[in-house]
Each structure stands twice: as C-alpha cells, then as structure tokens.
PLY file of the C-alpha trace (Angstrom):
ply
format ascii 1.0
element vertex 329
property float x
property float y
property float z
element edge 328
property int vertex1
property int vertex2
end_header
-32.28 -8.52 -16.90
-33.41 -9.28 -13.33
-32.94 -12.90 -13.95
-29.41 -12.47 -15.24
-28.47 -10.42 -12.17
-29.85 -13.11 -10.02
-27.92 -15.79 -11.79
-24.61 -13.74 -11.53
-25.02 -13.05 -7.80
-25.82 -16.84 -7.07
-22.86 -17.93 -8.97
-20.65 -15.23 -7.46
-21.83 -16.20 -3.94
-21.11 -19.88 -4.47
-17.80 -19.50 -5.85
-16.87 -16.98 -2.66
-18.42 -19.55 -0.34
-16.30 -22.30 -1.65
-13.12 -20.30 -1.60
-13.79 -19.33 1.99
-14.63 -22.96 2.94
-11.27 -24.19 1.19
-9.31 -21.36 3.01
-10.77 -22.23 6.38
-10.09 -26.00 5.80
-6.50 -25.23 4.74
-5.95 -23.05 7.69
-7.37 -25.69 10.17
-5.16 -28.41 8.56
-2.15 -26.05 9.03
-3.02 -25.51 12.61
-3.24 -29.08 13.30
0.02 -29.89 11.70
1.72 -27.15 13.87
-0.03 -28.74 17.07
1.49 -32.00 16.10
4.88 -30.98 15.62
5.05 -28.87 18.59
3.68 -31.51 20.97
5.76 -34.22 19.49
2.73 -36.35 18.43
3.09 -38.55 15.63
1.75 -37.42 12.16
-1.49 -39.09 10.93
-1.17 -39.44 7.29
2.05 -38.01 6.11
4.27 -39.89 8.18
4.02 -43.03 5.79
4.20 -40.75 2.55
6.57 -38.15 3.08
8.97 -39.67 5.74
10.75 -41.58 3.23
11.13 -38.74 0.80
11.68 -35.79 3.18
14.22 -35.81 6.03
13.70 -32.13 6.96
10.34 -30.56 8.11
8.87 -27.30 6.73
9.44 -24.16 8.81
6.95 -23.45 11.70
6.34 -19.78 10.45
5.97 -19.17 6.77
6.59 -15.79 5.41
3.67 -15.91 2.91
0.87 -18.33 2.32
2.09 -19.98 -1.10
-0.98 -22.04 -1.55
-3.71 -19.11 -1.70
-3.76 -17.80 -5.25
-0.70 -19.80 -6.52
-1.50 -18.94 -10.18
-1.88 -15.41 -9.47
1.26 -15.13 -7.54
3.15 -16.72 -10.39
1.83 -14.23 -12.84
2.59 -11.21 -10.82
6.04 -12.67 -10.16
6.69 -12.81 -13.77
5.47 -9.30 -14.16
7.90 -8.17 -11.42
4.97 -6.81 -9.28
4.95 -8.97 -6.38
7.68 -7.15 -4.47
6.18 -3.80 -5.06
2.74 -4.79 -3.94
4.32 -6.42 -0.79
6.22 -3.12 -0.07
3.00 -0.95 -0.68
1.13 -3.06 1.61
3.84 -3.17 4.19
4.14 0.70 4.11
0.47 0.98 4.43
0.66 -0.88 7.90
-2.01 -3.53 6.67
-1.83 -7.13 7.07
-2.85 -7.95 3.53
-1.85 -10.69 1.24
-0.75 -9.97 -2.30
-2.76 -12.72 -3.82
-5.81 -11.66 -2.05
-5.30 -8.02 -3.13
-5.16 -9.04 -6.62
-8.26 -11.29 -6.20
-10.10 -8.33 -4.77
-9.20 -5.94 -7.59
-10.39 -8.80 -10.16
-13.39 -9.26 -8.21
-14.44 -5.62 -8.18
-13.48 -5.27 -11.66
-15.99 -8.02 -12.68
-18.69 -6.66 -10.40
-18.38 -3.26 -11.63
-18.22 -4.32 -15.30
-21.24 -6.76 -15.26
-23.50 -4.13 -13.21
-22.62 -1.35 -15.37
-23.08 -3.49 -18.63
-26.62 -4.61 -17.44
-27.75 -1.28 -15.98
-26.40 1.24 -18.66
-28.37 1.82 -21.99
-27.05 0.09 -25.13
-25.34 3.05 -26.37
-23.41 3.61 -23.25
-22.10 0.00 -22.72
-18.75 1.06 -24.15
-18.23 2.64 -20.56
-18.65 -0.49 -18.75
-14.96 -1.21 -19.04
-14.08 1.92 -17.88
-16.24 1.47 -14.75
-14.97 -1.99 -14.14
-11.43 -0.47 -14.25
-12.58 2.34 -11.71
-14.02 -0.34 -9.32
-11.00 -2.75 -9.51
-8.61 0.22 -8.59
-10.23 0.84 -5.36
-8.18 -1.49 -3.18
-5.00 0.22 -4.56
-6.30 3.56 -4.21
-7.02 2.53 -0.50
-3.59 1.35 0.01
-2.19 4.37 -1.53
-4.25 6.54 0.82
-3.33 4.64 3.76
0.34 4.68 2.98
0.43 8.47 2.40
-1.37 8.97 5.71
0.57 6.70 7.54
3.91 8.15 6.19
2.76 11.65 6.97
1.69 10.77 10.67
5.31 9.23 11.03
7.01 12.16 9.83
5.12 14.39 12.27
6.21 12.31 15.17
9.73 11.72 13.93
11.32 14.95 15.32
9.84 14.39 18.79
11.20 10.78 18.76
14.79 12.03 17.96
14.64 14.43 20.80
13.38 11.74 23.03
16.40 9.45 21.99
18.94 12.15 22.58
17.58 12.79 26.13
17.52 9.03 26.82
21.15 8.83 25.74
22.20 11.90 27.72
20.71 10.15 30.66
23.08 7.06 30.44
20.97 4.73 28.27
22.49 2.96 25.30
21.13 3.31 21.82
19.28 -0.07 21.65
17.52 0.70 25.09
16.31 4.27 23.89
14.89 2.27 20.85
13.16 0.10 23.44
11.87 2.97 25.54
10.76 4.69 22.15
8.28 2.19 21.08
6.65 2.21 24.58
6.29 6.09 24.84
5.07 6.86 21.29
2.02 5.89 19.17
1.78 4.23 16.04
3.08 4.14 13.51
6.49 5.22 14.81
6.07 3.12 17.72
5.62 -0.01 15.49
8.48 0.77 13.15
10.94 1.35 15.87
9.63 -1.63 18.08
10.57 -3.75 14.77
14.09 -2.41 14.56
14.48 -3.16 18.26
13.22 -6.68 18.04
15.15 -7.52 14.93
18.21 -6.12 16.77
17.58 -8.09 20.00
17.20 -11.22 18.06
20.56 -11.04 16.79
20.37 -8.97 13.26
23.24 -6.31 13.05
21.98 -2.91 13.99
23.25 -1.54 10.56
21.10 -4.04 8.80
18.12 -3.21 11.09
18.28 0.56 10.49
18.65 -0.01 6.71
15.44 -2.00 6.70
13.80 0.90 8.59
14.99 3.07 5.68
13.32 0.60 3.18
10.02 0.40 4.98
9.58 4.21 5.37
10.68 6.07 2.13
11.38 9.31 3.86
14.27 11.49 3.37
14.44 12.56 7.20
14.74 8.65 8.05
17.61 8.27 5.64
19.27 11.25 7.28
18.81 9.39 10.58
20.05 6.08 9.34
23.15 7.62 7.71
23.87 9.90 10.88
23.79 6.53 13.20
25.80 4.51 10.93
28.35 7.33 10.50
28.65 7.96 14.10
29.08 4.18 14.76
32.00 3.93 12.48
33.70 7.39 13.22
32.46 8.13 16.72
31.22 11.53 18.15
28.33 12.70 20.08
25.23 11.04 18.79
22.86 12.92 21.10
23.88 16.13 19.76
23.62 14.96 16.07
20.05 13.75 16.87
19.17 17.01 18.22
20.51 19.05 15.22
18.73 16.57 12.92
15.40 17.23 14.68
15.83 20.90 14.25
16.61 20.50 10.65
13.45 18.43 10.25
11.25 21.01 11.85
12.78 23.97 9.97
11.95 21.73 6.72
8.41 21.37 7.86
7.91 24.84 8.18
9.45 25.66 4.90
7.18 23.11 3.13
4.02 24.67 4.79
5.10 28.07 3.37
5.54 26.49 -0.10
2.18 24.73 0.27
0.66 28.01 1.18
2.30 29.92 -1.79
1.58 27.34 -4.29
-2.15 26.61 -3.26
-3.33 29.03 -5.94
-1.64 26.96 -8.77
-3.11 23.70 -7.27
-6.45 25.03 -7.24
-6.23 26.37 -10.74
-5.15 22.92 -11.97
-8.02 21.28 -10.24
-10.53 23.86 -11.56
-9.13 23.59 -15.10
-9.54 19.68 -14.96
-13.07 19.67 -13.45
-14.58 22.38 -15.88
-14.77 20.29 -18.91
-16.15 17.42 -16.92
-18.73 19.63 -15.45
-19.61 20.92 -19.03
-19.95 17.37 -20.51
-22.23 16.33 -17.55
-24.31 19.49 -18.16
-24.65 18.81 -21.78
-25.70 15.26 -21.34
-28.67 16.76 -19.39
-29.57 19.63 -21.54
-28.70 18.43 -25.15
-27.93 14.41 -25.13
-28.30 14.13 -28.88
-25.39 16.59 -29.40
-23.07 14.80 -26.79
-23.99 11.22 -27.78
-21.75 11.77 -30.92
-18.63 11.03 -28.69
-20.06 7.72 -27.66
-21.71 6.47 -30.70
-19.33 7.39 -33.63
-15.77 5.98 -33.84
-14.49 9.50 -34.57
-16.20 10.77 -31.67
-14.43 7.96 -29.52
-11.10 8.90 -30.74
-11.83 12.71 -29.97
-13.17 11.83 -26.55
-10.14 9.69 -25.76
-7.74 12.57 -27.08
-9.45 15.18 -24.86
-9.21 12.89 -21.87
-5.49 12.06 -22.39
-4.85 15.91 -22.94
-6.70 16.79 -19.91
-4.69 14.24 -17.83
-1.38 15.46 -19.40
-2.25 19.13 -18.35
-3.14 18.35 -14.86
0.17 16.28 -14.54
2.13 19.30 -15.82
0.46 21.63 -13.56
1.07 19.27 -10.50
4.54 19.02 -11.50
5.11 22.64 -11.62
3.47 23.26 -8.14
5.05 20.23 -6.65
8.43 21.92 -5.15
10.56 19.29 -3.47
12.48 20.45 -0.49
0 1
1 2
2 3
3 4
4 5
5 6
6 7
7 8
8 9
9 10
10 11
11 12
12 13
13 14
14 15
15 16
16 17
17 18
18 19
19 20
20 21
21 22
22 23
23 24
24 25
25 26
26 27
27 28
28 29
29 30
30 31
31 32
32 33
33 34
34 35
35 36
36 37
37 38
38 39
39 40
40 41
41 42
42 43
43 44
44 45
45 46
46 47
47 48
48 49
49 50
50 51
51 52
52 53
53 54
54 55
55 56
56 57
57 58
58 59
59 60
60 61
61 62
62 63
63 64
64 65
65 66
66 67
67 68
68 69
69 70
70 71
71 72
72 73
73 74
74 75
75 76
76 77
77 78
78 79
79 80
80 81
81 82
82 83
83 84
84 85
85 86
86 87
87 88
88 89
89 90
90 91
91 92
92 93
93 94
94 95
95 96
96 97
97 98
98 99
99 100
100 101
101 102
102 103
103 104
104 105
105 106
106 107
107 108
108 109
109 110
110 111
111 112
112 113
113 114
114 115
115 116
116 117
117 118
118 119
119 120
120 121
121 122
122 123
123 124
124 125
125 126
126 127
127 128
128 129
129 130
130 131
131 132
132 133
133 134
134 135
135 136
136 137
137 138
138 139
139 140
140 141
141 142
142 143
143 144
144 145
145 146
146 147
147 148
148 149
149 150
150 151
151 152
152 153
153 154
154 155
155 156
156 157
157 158
158 159
159 160
160 161
161 162
162 163
163 164
164 165
165 166
166 167
167 168
168 169
169 170
170 171
171 172
172 173
173 174
174 175
175 176
176 177
177 178
178 179
179 180
180 181
181 182
182 183
183 184
184 185
185 186
186 187
187 188
188 189
189 190
190 191
191 192
192 193
193 194
194 195
195 196
196 197
197 198
198 199
199 200
200 201
201 202
202 203
203 204
204 205
205 206
206 207
207 208
208 209
209 210
210 211
211 212
212 213
213 214
214 215
215 216
216 217
217 218
218 219
219 220
220 221
221 222
222 223
223 224
224 225
225 226
226 227
227 228
228 229
229 230
230 231
231 232
232 233
233 234
234 235
235 236
236 237
237 238
238 239
239 240
240 241
241 242
242 243
243 244
244 245
245 246
246 247
247 248
248 249
249 250
250 251
251 252
252 253
253 254
254 255
255 256
256 257
257 258
258 259
259 260
260 261
261 262
262 263
263 264
264 265
265 266
266 267
267 268
268 269
269 270
270 271
271 272
272 273
273 274
274 275
275 276
276 277
277 278
278 279
279 280
280 281
281 282
282 283
283 284
284 285
285 286
286 287
287 288
288 289
289 290
290 291
291 292
292 293
293 294
294 295
295 296
296 297
297 298
298 299
299 300
300 301
301 302
302 303
303 304
304 305
305 306
306 307
307 308
308 309
309 310
310 311
311 312
312 313
313 314
314 315
315 316
316 317
317 318
318 319
319 320
320 321
321 322
322 323
323 324
324 325
325 326
326 327
327 328
C-alpha cells in the first residue's frame, strides 16, 4: 500500500512538473515573439516557414490561451459548458482559465479517488467514487462562494454609488465623468466593474453596449434597473440625477424588506437544515455503535439501492424546504 502511494505521487509529481515546464516554455516563446514584433526585429525561425503562407500576423493580445488544454476546451465546447464556466469565473472576479479549472477538478477527483480507494477498507471502497466527486467539486464550490460574496458586496455598495453619481451630475459633471470618479472613490468589486464600463466607453464602445455588458457581468435585478433607467433617459430625456436618487431609495427599501423576510423565514431554514442533518448524524452514530447493522447498506445490493433512495429523498426534501423559505423580492 505504501509503495503504491509513493509510486502514485512520483508519477503525479512528474506529470505536474512536465506540465509546468511546458507552460513556462510556451509563455517564454510567446513573450519573445511579442518583443520581436513590437521592436520590429526580424523573426528567427518563423520568417522562412510562415512568411509565404500567412500575410497577416496574429493579434498581440489573445482573449484566451488556446494551446493549454486544447482537448479539454474542445470537449467542454461540445458540451456547451465553456461560456458558462467563463461567465462564472468572470463573475467571481478571478483570473482563472477554463481549461485550468477543468484540469484542477480532474486532478482533485483522481487524488481523492485513489487516496480513498487505498485508505478505506475493502467493504467501503464503493464510496471512493463519491469522495473523488466531492474533491473534484471543490474548485467549483469555491467559485460559487466567491461569486456569491462578490455580488453581495456589490449590491451593498450599489445604492451609495448611485447617490454619488447623482451628486456628481448635479455638480455639473457628465455621466461618463461620473463613472470615472466612481471607480476612483469606491472599493472593489464595484470600482472594478465601473472602471471597465468607463474604459470600454472611453475606447470607443457605445455607452448602451457597455452598460448592457455590465448587466451581463453582474446578474442583479438592481443593476438591470439602473441600466434600463439610463438607457431610457438617454432616449427620451429627463432628470437622470433624480432617477438615480429614487432608484437608490428603492434599492435600500428592498434591502430592508429582504432582511425582514430572512428574519421571519429563519425558523424554516433552520428546520430544513436540522431535518437534513439528523439522518446523517444517526447514520454516523450507528457506524460507531453497531457497525454490523449499518454495513448492510454498503455490502448488499438491496442496501445500496435503499441508501441511494434515502439520499435522493433527503435532497429532494431539503430542496423543497429551501424553495418554500426562499422568497424573492
């Protein structure tokens, strides 16, 4: 068993080191290519082979590294998961790549599966797959957690930013200037999102499209209200400062109402959590007190089916309770 683990970590370390070495080499080659193109120096090996075949150079700035994880990118594009994962990473505010995210999930799945397969007793090795799935889902859970926290912090800063923009426009500044002042005065994540809107508009993108992209990056109802109000005022006219003040007031009132609803529904959420954790606690206690009685659910095929059905019903019950207590405003 010890020799197997040592061999596994040696092979895994060798593959990881080779991957990092190849990635470092590819980045170095890309940096040298950019340097030669910017400085106008002649290319060393590519001018003879590619000068006759291609007349235009590749762009200096690539949207995504297409050489890292080409097979993985092809698979997730066929499954229509690439855009969803890219949007999730962007909403979480992280500078990850989709291919490296998938590689991390696969690596954690393999590590969790093999470790649990080697460490668990023979009769419990069927749970190694579940342990691997749980380990492989850790990067996705981290992304979802970062996204939720970032959006919550953005929504907390958003009413103050609307009032700041209204005051700046009353002082005589244009809307684009107020966007520039906004990303200087506020903190992340609100400052980064509005800085991106200002830079896109400053580099030639229409304001309508820049604001619509903001609404796509920040999936919040308040942001959609803001984008709709600005676009409507741009087409029909009106006092935008007054509109932003009223919108900030409405958002704050929604926050107060949401807090009251969460306080009222706290009992239901605690009940759902307790009803979900009680069977898990009883099963863990039975594994300690009377393991021969509980191993029926692991060893026998009928016991496996019963355990799978019980877990599915527990998840369905928890989802129903969460749906009942989750009141949208």
